[in-house]
Each structure stands twice: as C-alpha cells, then as structure tokens.
C-alpha positions in Angstrom: 68.1 -8.8 7.7 68.9 -12.5 8.5 66.3 -14.7 6.9 66.8 -18.0 8.7 64.3 -19.2 11.2 65.2 -18.8 14.9 63.7 -20.8 17.7 61.5 -17.8 18.5 60.2 -17.7 14.9 59.4 -21.4 15.0 57.6 -21.1 18.4 55.6 -18.1 17.2 54.6 -19.9 14.0 53.5 -22.9 16.1 51.4 -20.8 18.4 49.7 -19.1 15.4 49.2 -22.6 13.8 47.8 -24.1 17.0 45.3 -21.2 17.2 44.3 -21.8 13.6 44.1 -25.6 14.2 41.5 -24.9 16.8 39.7 -22.5 14.5 39.9 -25.1 11.7 38.3 -27.8 13.7 35.5 -25.5 14.9 35.1 -24.2 11.4 34.2 -27.7 10.2 30.8 -27.4 12.1 30.0 -24.2 10.2 31.1 -25.7 6.9 28.8 -28.7 7.4 25.9 -26.6 8.5 26.1 -24.5 5.3 26.7 -27.6 3.0 23.0 -28.7 2.8 22.0 -25.3 1.3 23.6 -26.4 -2.0 25.0 -24.3 -4.8 28.4 -24.8 -3.3 27.8 -22.2 -0.6 30.1 -24.2 1.6 32.9 -23.4 -0.8 32.5 -19.7 0.0 33.7 -20.3 3.5 36.4 -23.0 2.6 39.1 -20.4 2.4 39.3 -20.2 6.2 41.4 -23.4 6.0 44.1 -21.5 4.2 44.7 -18.7 6.6 47.4 -20.0 8.9 50.1 -19.7 6.2 49.5 -16.1 5.1 48.9 -14.9 8.6 52.1 -16.5 9.9 54.1 -15.1 7.0 52.7 -11.6 7.3 53.5 -11.6 11.0 57.0 -13.0 10.8 58.0 -12.2 7.2 60.5 -15.1 6.9 60.9 -18.0 4.4 59.4 -21.3 5.4 56.9 -19.8 7.8 53.8 -20.2 5.6 54.5 -23.9 5.0 55.4 -24.6 8.6 52.2 -22.9 9.8 49.9 -24.8 7.5 51.5 -28.1 8.3 51.3 -27.4 12.1 47.7 -26.1 11.8 46.7 -29.2 9.9 48.5 -31.4 12.5 46.6 -29.6 15.3 43.3 -30.1 13.4 44.1 -33.8 12.9 45.0 -34.3 16.6 41.8 -32.5 17.6 39.8 -35.1 15.7 39.3 -33.8 12.2 36.6 -35.7 10.3 39.0 -35.8 7.3 41.6 -37.9 9.1 45.2 -38.0 7.9 44.3 -36.4 4.5 44.1 -33.1 6.3 47.9 -33.3 6.8 48.5 -33.8 3.1 46.2 -30.9 2.3 48.1 -28.8 4.8 51.4 -29.6 3.2 50.2 -28.8 -0.3 48.3 -25.6 0.6 51.3 -24.3 2.6 53.7 -25.1 -0.1 51.6 -23.3 -2.8 51.4 -20.2 -0.5 55.1 -20.4 0.2 55.8 -20.4 -3.5 54.0 -17.1 -3.9 56.0 -15.5 -1.1 59.2 -17.0 -2.6 58.3 -15.5 -6.0 58.4 -12.1 -4.4 61.7 -13.0 -2.6 60.0 -12.7 0.8 60.1 -8.9 0.5 56.4 -8.0 -0.2 53.8 -8.0 2.5 50.9 -6.2 0.9 47.3 -7.2 0.2 48.1 -8.2 -3.4 50.6 -10.8 -2.2 48.3 -12.1 0.5 45.6 -12.5 -2.1 47.9 -14.3 -4.5 49.0 -16.7 -1.7 45.3 -17.4 -0.9 44.7 -18.2 -4.6 47.7 -20.4 -4.7 46.6 -22.3 -1.6 43.2 -22.7 -3.1 44.7 -24.0 -6.3 46.7 -26.5 -4.1 43.4 -27.7 -2.5 41.8 -28.1 -5.9 44.7 -30.2 -7.1 44.3 -32.4 -4.0 40.5 -32.6 -4.5 41.1 -33.9 -8.0 43.8 -36.3 -6.8 41.4 -37.8 -4.2 38.5 -37.9 -6.7 36.4 -35.4 -4.8 35.4 -33.2 -7.7 36.4 -35.0 -10.9 32.9 -36.4 -11.5 31.1 -33.0 -11.3 29.5 -31.7 -14.5 31.2 -28.7 -16.1 28.7 -26.1 -14.8 28.8 -27.6 -11.3 32.6 -27.7 -11.3 32.8 -24.1 -12.5 30.3 -23.0 -9.7 32.4 -25.0 -7.2 35.7 -23.4 -8.3 34.3 -19.9 -8.5 32.9 -20.2 -5.0 36.1 -21.7 -3.5 38.3 -19.1 -5.1 36.1 -16.2 -4.0 36.0 -17.6 -0.4 39.8 -18.1 -0.5 40.5 -14.6 -1.6 38.2 -13.2 1.1 39.3 -15.3 4.0 43.0 -16.2 3.4 43.8 -13.1 1.4 41.8 -10.0 2.5 40.7 -11.1 6.0 44.2 -12.5 6.8 45.9 -9.3 5.7 43.6 -7.1 7.7 43.8 -9.4 10.7 47.6 -8.9 10.7 47.1 -5.1 10.2 45.0 -5.1 13.4 47.8 -7.0 15.2 50.3 -4.5 13.9 48.2 -1.6 15.2 48.4 -3.2 18.7 52.2 -3.4 18.5 52.2 -7.2 19.1 54.0 -7.9 15.8 56.9 -5.7 16.9 57.7 -8.3 19.5 58.6 -10.9 16.8 59.9 -8.8 13.9 63.4 -7.5 13.7 63.7 -3.7 13.5 64.5 -2.6 9.9 67.1 -0.1 8.8 64.2 2.2 7.6 62.8 2.2 11.2 66.3 3.2 12.5 66.4 6.0 9.9 63.0 7.2 11.0 64.2 7.4 14.6 67.2 9.4 13.5 64.9 12.0 11.9 62.9 12.6 15.1 
C-alpha cells in the first residue's frame, strides 16, 4: 500500500478538518456555558478539540493526516473568529503532532480503539504542555491542577478517543470510507473466496 498523500487524501482531510473547524467554533459556546459551574467541568468536554486528527487518520489511514487535519481545523476555527486568536493555530500544530506521533509509533498500521485512545491522550498532553507554556495552569494549586488534568484527560479519552473511533465505525458501516481508502490485499483475498 502506497503511503504518500495524494491530492484526494489532502482534499478529504481538509473537508474533515473544515467540518471540525465549524464544530470547534460552535463548541466554544458550550465550553463557556459549562465553565461557570466550576470543578473544571469544562475540561470534561475539552477533548472535542482533539477529534479532527484521530478521525481523519482513522478514515484515511495515512501518515501526516492527523497533523494536517488538526492544523486545518485550527485554521478554520481561527478564520471563523475563535476567541483564542492565533494561539489556536499553535495548539492545533502541537495537538496534531502529538497524535501523529502515536500513529507513527504503530507504523500507521493500527486503527483500533486503543490506538485512537492513545492518540487522544497524546493530543491532550500536547494541549497541557501548551497551557503550561502560556501560563494558563501553572499557578493552580496541586489539588486544583490534578482535578483539571484528570477532567481533561477523561474528556479527551471520551471525545477524541472513544467517540472519534465509533464515529468512524459508523461512517464505515455506511460505506463512505470505501470511497477514500485503497482496497487491501486481504479484501481481494476475501473476494476470491466467495
């Protein structure tokens, strides 16, 4: 299977990313409506911002797609008027890169729930690194920081790991992913047996 990105792969990735860019900008309203409840409940839904990379990779299954999707989604969010301004682009790069490193560690050959969850955790870790770099969470007391981290990691596993994986499974059931994935030698072998 040729692993390089074709124009079709890039366009499909951009379409996925644009859809998530719109979701991301709308998700900000939900995030800010939960924030006043305290106890870092907003962090339980923060993982939504990491979904573009895992979804794009699970759909296309090619190197570079997760990074490209997160950058493009962050760009779309920025152009739609993100309240976080240009920093959203830096977060997108880091979150996409961290997810990409997980897929790379598995040589781009694993597409299961465990790998999706690991990519979600990696993206979350990237966002935490960025939050520390921007001074967003460094002043939190230890108990508050722990609550923050636990909530963000749980939300990330749910949204960017489990939910992203099952979203792609639903897309696979419709057959739409067959339009963008190459046929594998195993699928040819299955056809020969019928």
